[in-house]
C-alpha positions as CSV (number, residue, x, y, z in Angstrom):
1,M,211.4,20.7,26.6
2,L,210.5,24.2,27.6
3,F,206.7,24.1,28.5
4,K,205.2,27.5,27.4
5,K,201.7,28.7,26.9
6,S,201.1,29.6,23.3
7,I,199.7,33.1,22.5
8,P,196.5,31.3,20.9
9,Q,196.0,29.4,24.1
10,L,196.3,32.6,26.1
11,L,193.9,34.5,23.8
12,A,191.4,31.4,24.0
13,E,191.3,31.9,27.9
14,A,190.8,35.6,27.4
15,N,187.8,35.4,25.3
16,E,186.1,32.8,27.6
17,S,182.9,33.8,29.0
18,G,180.1,32.6,31.0
19,E,180.0,30.7,34.2
20,G,183.3,29.9,35.9
21,T,184.8,33.1,34.1
22,L,185.7,36.5,35.6
23,K,183.2,39.2,34.8
24,R,184.4,42.0,32.3
25,S,183.1,45.1,34.0
26,L,186.0,47.5,34.1
27,T,186.1,50.4,31.8
28,S,189.2,52.5,30.9
29,F,188.4,55.0,33.6
30,N,188.1,52.2,36.2
31,L,191.5,50.9,35.2
32,V,193.3,54.5,35.4
33,A,191.5,54.6,38.8
34,L,192.9,51.3,39.9
35,G,196.5,52.3,38.9
36,V,196.2,55.7,40.8
37,G,194.6,54.0,43.8
38,A,197.6,51.7,43.8
39,I,200.4,54.4,43.2
40,I,199.1,57.5,45.3
41,G,199.5,56.1,48.9
42,A,201.5,57.3,51.8
43,G,204.5,57.6,49.6
44,L,203.4,60.8,48.3
45,F,202.9,62.2,52.0
46,S,206.1,60.9,53.5
47,L,208.9,59.9,51.0
48,T,208.6,63.6,49.4
49,G,209.8,64.9,52.7
50,I,212.5,62.4,53.3
51,A,214.0,62.6,50.0
52,A,213.9,66.4,50.1
53,A,215.4,66.7,53.6
54,D,218.2,63.7,53.2
55,N,219.0,63.8,49.4
56,A,217.7,66.2,47.0
57,G,216.4,69.3,48.5
58,P,214.0,71.2,46.2
59,A,215.2,69.3,43.3
60,V,213.1,66.2,44.8
61,I,211.1,67.5,41.9
62,L,213.6,66.1,39.5
63,S,213.9,63.0,41.4
64,F,210.2,62.3,40.8
65,I,210.7,62.9,37.1
66,I,213.7,60.5,37.0
67,A,211.9,57.8,38.9
68,A,208.9,58.2,36.6
69,V,210.9,57.8,33.4
70,G,212.5,54.6,35.1
71,C,208.9,53.4,35.7
72,G,207.6,54.3,32.4
73,F,210.2,51.9,30.7
74,A,208.5,48.9,32.5
75,G,205.0,50.4,32.1
76,L,205.3,50.6,28.3
77,C,206.4,46.9,28.3
78,Y,203.6,46.1,30.6
79,A,201.1,47.9,28.3
80,E,202.2,45.8,25.2
81,F,201.7,42.5,27.2
82,A,198.4,43.4,28.6
83,S,196.9,44.7,25.3
84,M,198.2,41.7,23.5
85,I,197.5,39.0,26.4
86,P,194.4,40.4,28.3
87,V,194.5,37.5,30.7
88,A,194.7,37.8,34.6
89,G,197.9,37.1,36.0
90,S,200.1,40.2,35.0
91,A,203.9,39.3,34.8
92,Y,203.3,35.6,35.6
93,T,201.1,35.1,32.5
94,Y,203.6,37.0,30.4
95,S,206.6,34.9,31.6
96,Y,204.5,31.6,30.8
97,A,204.4,32.7,27.2
98,T,208.0,33.8,26.9
99,M,210.3,32.1,29.3
100,G,208.3,29.0,30.2
101,E,206.5,27.3,33.2
102,F,209.4,27.4,35.6
103,M,210.1,31.0,35.2
104,A,206.7,31.9,35.5
105,W,206.2,29.9,38.6
106,I,209.3,31.9,39.8
107,I,207.7,35.3,39.0
108,G,204.3,34.3,40.3
109,W,205.7,33.3,43.6
110,D,207.7,36.4,43.7
111,L,204.6,38.5,43.3
112,V,203.5,37.5,46.7
113,L,206.3,39.8,47.9
114,E,204.8,42.6,46.0
115,Y,201.2,42.4,46.6
116,A,200.5,40.2,49.8
117,L,203.3,41.7,51.9
118,S,202.8,45.2,50.6
119,A,199.2,45.0,51.6
120,A,200.4,43.8,55.1
121,T,202.8,46.7,55.3
122,V,200.5,49.3,54.3
123,A,197.8,48.0,56.6
124,S,200.1,48.3,59.7
125,S,200.8,51.9,58.7
126,W,197.0,52.7,58.1
127,S,196.5,51.5,61.8
128,Q,198.8,54.2,63.0
129,Y,197.4,57.0,60.9
130,F,193.8,55.7,61.9
131,S,194.7,56.1,65.7
132,Q,196.0,59.7,64.9
133,F,192.9,60.6,63.2
134,L,191.0,59.2,66.2
135,L,192.9,61.6,68.5
136,E,191.6,64.5,66.4
137,F,188.3,63.7,68.0
138,G,189.7,63.0,71.6
139,I,189.4,59.2,71.2
140,E,192.7,57.2,72.1
141,F,193.2,53.7,71.0
142,P,195.0,51.5,73.2
143,S,198.6,51.0,72.3
144,S,198.6,47.6,73.0
145,L,196.0,47.1,70.3
146,L,198.0,49.1,67.6
147,H,201.3,46.7,67.7
148,G,201.8,43.1,67.7
149,P,203.6,41.1,70.4
150,W,207.1,41.9,68.9
151,E,206.6,45.6,69.1
152,G,205.4,45.6,72.7
153,G,201.7,45.0,72.1
154,I,199.2,42.3,71.8
155,V,197.6,42.5,68.3
156,N,197.2,45.3,65.6
157,I,193.4,45.4,65.7
158,P,192.7,48.2,63.2
159,A,195.1,46.7,60.6
160,I,193.1,43.3,60.8
161,V,189.9,45.0,60.4
162,I,190.7,47.1,57.2
163,V,192.1,43.9,55.6
164,C,189.1,42.0,56.4
165,L,186.7,44.5,55.4
166,L,188.5,45.1,52.0
167,S,188.8,41.4,51.3
168,L,185.0,40.9,52.0
169,L,184.5,43.7,49.6
170,L,186.7,42.0,47.0
171,M,184.6,38.7,47.6
172,K,181.4,40.9,46.9
173,G,182.5,41.7,43.3
174,T,185.0,43.5,41.2
175,K,182.5,46.2,40.1
176,D,181.5,47.1,43.7
177,S,185.2,47.1,44.6
178,S,186.1,49.3,41.7
179,F,183.2,51.6,42.7
180,V,184.7,52.0,46.1
181,N,188.2,52.5,44.8
182,N,186.9,55.3,42.5
183,I,185.4,57.1,45.6
184,L,188.7,56.6,47.6
185,V,190.8,57.9,44.6
186,I,188.6,60.9,44.1
187,V,188.9,61.8,47.9
188,K,192.6,61.5,48.0
189,V,193.3,63.4,44.6
190,A,190.8,66.1,45.5
191,V,192.9,66.7,48.9
192,V,196.1,66.7,46.8
193,L,194.7,69.3,44.5
194,I,193.3,71.4,47.3
195,F,196.7,71.4,48.9
196,I,198.5,72.3,45.4
197,A,195.8,75.0,44.9
198,L,195.8,76.5,48.4
199,G,199.4,76.1,48.7
200,W,200.6,77.8,45.6
201,G,199.7,81.4,46.6
202,F,202.0,80.9,49.7
203,I,205.1,79.7,48.0
204,N,208.3,81.5,49.3
205,S,210.6,81.4,46.3
206,A,213.5,81.8,48.6
207,N,212.9,77.9,49.7
208,H,213.5,76.8,46.3
209,H,217.2,78.3,46.3
210,P,219.6,76.7,45.8
211,F,217.4,74.2,43.8
212,I,220.1,71.6,44.1
213,P,221.9,72.2,47.2
214,P,225.9,71.7,46.9
215,N,227.7,68.5,47.6
216,A,230.9,69.1,48.7
217,G,232.3,66.0,47.6
218,E,230.9,66.5,43.9
219,E,232.8,69.9,44.0
220,A,236.0,68.3,45.0
221,V,235.7,65.7,42.3
222,R,235.1,68.6,39.6
223,A,238.1,70.2,41.0
224,G,240.3,67.2,40.6
225,T,241.1,66.9,44.4
226,R,239.2,63.9,44.9
227,G,238.7,60.7,42.9
228,F,235.4,59.6,41.7
229,F,235.4,56.1,43.2
230,D,236.6,57.4,46.5
231,F,233.6,60.0,46.5
232,F,231.1,57.3,45.3
233,S,231.8,55.0,48.2
234,S,231.8,57.9,50.9
235,D,229.1,59.1,52.8
236,D,228.9,62.3,50.8
237,F,227.4,60.6,47.7
238,G,223.6,61.0,47.5
239,H,223.7,63.7,50.2
240,F,222.5,66.7,47.8
241,G,224.1,67.7,44.5
242,I,223.6,65.7,41.5
243,S,224.2,62.3,43.3
244,G,221.6,63.4,45.8
245,V,219.0,63.9,42.9
246,L,219.8,60.4,41.7
247,R,219.5,58.8,45.1
248,G,216.2,60.8,45.7
249,A,215.0,59.0,42.6
250,G,215.7,55.7,44.1
251,V,213.9,56.6,47.3
252,V,210.8,58.1,45.6
253,F,210.8,55.2,42.9
254,F,209.0,53.1,45.4
255,A,206.2,55.7,45.5
256,F,205.2,54.8,42.0
257,I,205.0,50.9,42.7
258,G,201.5,49.5,42.0
259,F,200.7,50.5,38.5
260,D,201.4,47.0,37.5
261,A,198.5,45.8,39.4
262,V,196.4,47.2,36.7
263,S,197.5,44.4,34.6
264,T,196.2,41.8,36.9
265,A,192.5,42.9,36.0
266,A,193.1,42.3,32.2
267,Q,190.5,39.7,32.1
268,E,188.1,41.9,33.8
269,A,188.4,44.7,31.5
270,K,185.5,45.6,29.0
271,N,187.9,46.5,26.2
272,P,191.3,45.4,27.2
273,Q,193.1,46.1,24.0
274,K,192.5,49.9,24.6
275,G,191.8,50.0,28.4
276,M,195.0,48.3,29.4
277,P,197.4,50.6,27.8
278,V,195.4,53.6,28.8
279,G,195.2,52.3,32.5
280,I,198.9,51.6,33.0
281,I,200.3,54.5,31.1
282,G,197.3,57.0,32.0
283,S,197.7,56.3,35.9
284,L,201.5,56.7,35.9
285,V,201.2,60.0,33.9
286,V,198.4,61.2,36.3
287,C,200.5,60.4,39.3
288,T,203.6,61.9,37.9
289,I,202.0,65.3,37.4
290,L,200.5,65.1,40.8
291,Y,203.7,64.4,42.5
292,V,205.8,66.9,40.7
293,L,203.2,69.7,41.5
294,F,203.1,68.5,45.0
295,A,206.7,68.3,45.7
296,Y,207.1,71.8,44.1
297,V,204.4,73.3,46.6
298,M,205.5,71.4,49.6
299,T,209.3,72.6,49.1
300,G,208.3,76.0,48.6
301,L,206.0,76.3,51.6
302,E,208.8,75.3,53.9
303,N,212.6,75.0,53.8
304,Y,213.6,71.4,52.9
305,T,215.8,71.1,55.9
306,K,212.7,71.6,58.3
307,F,211.4,68.2,57.0
308,A,214.4,66.1,58.5
309,G,213.1,63.6,60.9
310,D,209.6,65.2,60.5
311,A,206.8,62.4,60.9
312,K,204.3,64.7,59.4
313,P,206.2,66.9,56.8
314,V,203.0,67.7,54.7
315,A,201.3,69.2,57.9
316,T,204.3,71.1,58.6
317,A,204.5,72.6,55.1
318,F,200.7,73.2,55.0
319,A,200.8,74.9,58.3
320,Q,202.5,78.0,56.5
321,T,199.2,78.7,54.8
322,G,197.2,79.1,57.9
323,Y,194.6,76.8,56.7
324,T,195.1,74.3,59.7
325,F,191.6,73.6,59.8
326,L,192.3,71.3,56.6
327,N,194.6,69.2,58.5
328,R,191.9,66.8,59.1
329,F,191.3,66.5,55.5
330,L,194.9,65.7,54.7
331,M,194.5,62.8,57.4
332,I,191.6,61.6,55.7
333,A,193.5,61.7,52.1
334,I,196.3,59.7,53.7
335,L,193.7,57.2,55.1
336,A,192.0,57.0,51.5
337,G,195.5,56.5,49.9
338,Y,196.5,53.7,52.3
339,T,192.9,52.0,51.9
340,S,192.9,52.1,48.0
341,V,196.5,50.6,48.0
342,I,195.5,47.8,50.2
343,L,192.4,47.2,48.1
344,V,194.3,47.1,44.8
345,M,197.1,45.0,46.3
346,L,194.7,42.4,47.5
347,L,192.9,42.3,44.1
348,G,196.3,41.8,42.2
349,Q,197.2,39.0,44.5
350,S,194.1,37.1,44.2
351,R,194.2,37.2,40.5
352,V,197.7,36.1,40.1
353,F,196.9,32.9,42.2
354,Y,193.6,32.4,40.1
355,S,195.8,32.2,36.9
356,M,198.2,29.9,38.6
357,S,195.6,27.7,39.7
358,K,193.9,27.6,36.4
359,D,197.2,26.3,35.1
360,G,197.4,23.7,37.5
361,L,200.3,24.9,39.4
362,L,198.2,25.7,42.6
363,P,195.3,23.7,44.0
364,K,191.8,24.2,42.3
365,M,190.3,26.1,45.3
366,F,192.4,29.0,44.3
367,S,190.4,29.3,40.9
368,D,187.0,28.3,42.3
369,L,184.8,31.4,41.5
370,H,181.7,32.3,43.7
371,H,178.5,31.2,41.7
372,K,176.9,34.6,41.9
373,N,179.6,37.2,42.2
374,Q,182.2,35.6,39.9
375,T,185.1,36.3,42.1
376,P,187.8,34.1,43.4
377,W,186.4,34.2,46.8
378,K,188.4,31.2,48.3
379,T,191.6,32.9,47.3
380,N,190.3,36.3,48.8
381,L,189.5,34.5,51.9
382,M,192.8,32.6,52.1
383,F,194.8,35.9,51.8
384,M,192.6,37.7,54.1
385,V,193.9,35.4,56.7
386,F,197.4,35.3,55.6
387,V,197.8,39.1,55.4
388,S,195.9,39.5,58.6
389,V,198.4,37.4,60.4
390,F,201.3,39.3,59.1
391,T,199.9,42.8,59.8
392,G,198.3,42.0,63.1
393,F,201.1,39.9,64.7
394,V,204.4,40.4,62.8
395,P,206.5,43.5,62.7
396,V,206.5,44.4,59.0
397,S,208.4,47.6,59.1
398,D,211.5,45.7,57.8
399,L,209.5,44.1,55.0
400,G,209.5,47.3,52.7
401,H,212.6,46.1,51.0
402,M,211.3,42.6,50.4
403,V,208.3,44.3,48.5
404,S,210.8,46.5,46.6
405,I,213.0,43.7,45.4
406,G,210.2,41.5,44.5
407,T,208.6,44.4,42.3
408,L,211.8,45.2,40.7
409,F,212.5,41.5,39.7
410,A,209.0,41.4,38.1
411,F,209.5,44.5,36.2
412,S,212.8,43.1,34.9
413,L,211.4,40.1,33.6
414,V,208.4,41.9,31.9
415,C,211.0,43.9,29.9
416,I,213.0,40.9,29.0
417,G,209.8,39.1,28.0
418,V,209.1,41.9,25.4
419,L,212.4,41.4,23.8
420,I,212.0,37.7,23.6
421,L,208.6,37.7,22.2
422,R,209.5,40.4,19.6
423,K,212.2,37.9,18.5
424,T,210.1,34.6,18.6
425,E,206.7,35.9,17.6
426,P,207.5,39.1,15.4
427,N,204.3,38.9,13.4
428,L,201.8,38.6,16.4
429,E,199.1,41.5,16.4
430,R,199.9,44.1,19.1
431,P,197.2,46.5,19.7
432,F,199.9,48.6,21.6
433,R,203.5,48.4,20.8
434,T,206.4,49.4,23.0
435,P,208.1,52.1,21.1
436,W,212.0,52.0,20.3
437,V,212.4,48.2,21.0
438,P,215.0,47.1,22.0
439,L,216.0,50.5,23.7
440,I,213.2,50.9,26.2
441,P,213.2,47.3,27.4
442,I,217.0,47.2,27.8
443,L,216.8,50.7,29.6
444,G,213.9,49.2,31.7
445,V,216.0,46.2,32.8
446,I,219.1,48.4,33.6
447,V,217.0,50.7,35.9
448,C,215.4,47.9,37.7
449,V,218.9,46.1,38.2
450,L,220.6,49.3,39.5
451,M,217.7,49.7,41.9
452,M,217.8,46.2,43.1
453,A,221.6,46.4,43.6
454,S,221.3,49.6,45.9
455,L,219.1,47.4,48.3
456,P,220.7,46.0,51.4
457,I,222.1,42.7,51.1
458,V,219.6,41.3,53.7
459,S,216.9,41.9,51.1
460,W,218.9,39.6,48.7
461,E,219.1,37.0,51.4
462,R,215.3,37.0,52.2
463,L,214.6,36.8,48.4
464,A,216.7,34.0,48.2
465,I,214.9,32.1,51.3
466,W,211.6,32.9,49.7
467,M,212.6,31.7,46.2
468,A,214.0,28.5,47.9
469,I,210.6,27.7,49.5
470,G,208.8,28.6,46.3
471,I,211.1,26.2,44.1
472,A,210.5,23.4,46.5
473,I,206.6,23.8,46.1
474,Y,207.0,23.7,42.5
475,F,208.9,20.5,42.4
476,A,206.8,18.8,45.2
477,Y,203.4,19.9,43.8
478,S,203.0,22.3,40.8
479,K,205.4,20.3,38.3
480,K,203.2,17.2,38.9
481,H,199.9,18.9,38.4
482,S,200.9,21.2,35.5
483,K,198.0,20.9,33.0
484,I,200.3,22.0,30.0
485,R,202.8,19.2,31.2
486,N,200.1,16.5,31.5
487,A,198.6,17.5,28.3
488,A,202.0,17.0,26.6
489,R,202.5,13.5,27.8
């Protein structure tokens, strides 16, 4: 028997109210801000320079557009599910309704890689930028307190502090957390807009030529003097030319990760049928426009070759305007970007575990709500400790690929879920319908699988180990305590 949660069951959960349920306090604007808060982080300020210098040149603009289209396929699928099944849990909940309990557990366990480890990784980077910001005022933070013992230090204090502060904020309530996130989003978007507005008048059109730097290997393939597969397996592939634009899309794709965190807050949206599609698709559209304009100005201010190996490519580009006094504001925007990403990732993780606990797959403590704030405070507390340990003591620089592979796996299953539910439940009411089914979900799966295939083999090995641990927990605890299984006996 394939144990699945029926749509009526999920809708009944979505309509629960009163004590012991999550509070509906998020508007469509709040949901868009959550998405923008999760998406616009340091990726905008760092990956743009990396992809331009190493892969696409000024055509990094096209790389952003291609990556956005790839994310859009998954985003449309998320929007259909989130409007139809407005329950906390995101991809975990959708998998429970389409592929059964075991796959739901797999995806729920997998989402720890996206949310918790992403928060740990970003917090570690936040710490480094925070120390640089303090240097602007002549304050030097001890290096031993900025790195863990495996990186030559003692503990990463600022990273632990920011995780704890944001976790405490989440315990206080989603409305307050959303208010703080809105402020952070306004700050960083304002600085991005200032960068675009002030930088536009200093663009040197010569820096945009050639728009797609030539790739000698591609030219040899076109001339027939070199085989395509030989070129594909060589170091020339992805180093400028059309292949560079595509490789650049793979690099900047991860600057879009986070929009799916909007769907974890479905049970806290005032009008989820309308708000969830607006939040998911709206945040993707807003961020894509900002990314493209930002990349255009940045590569126009300075030649893309100058960004190679540059730790502060945005500051390098902005120096061409002469407005160097705004460098501190850029640093503030980067810190705000990191902070909102950490906040939304911690929110998303707690809501996934809340849903899993409500289903009996995790202990009851993970779904216990605070009597006043109606937040899963014990889950927030547990992940505050878990993420703090990772970001404070463990070198997380090599965990980025784990975050990516976990996210892409989740995206793939959501796209497959839309295909399954359209077949098994064709008459269900869908406030938002993914267009051009089955084309859009199939393209979503293809893009995600190709991105996963491009990741190092060590990422697959770590994913296998993580999943093996999760499967062991499922058979040792979750299967025995599953509410839907026990009800069927």
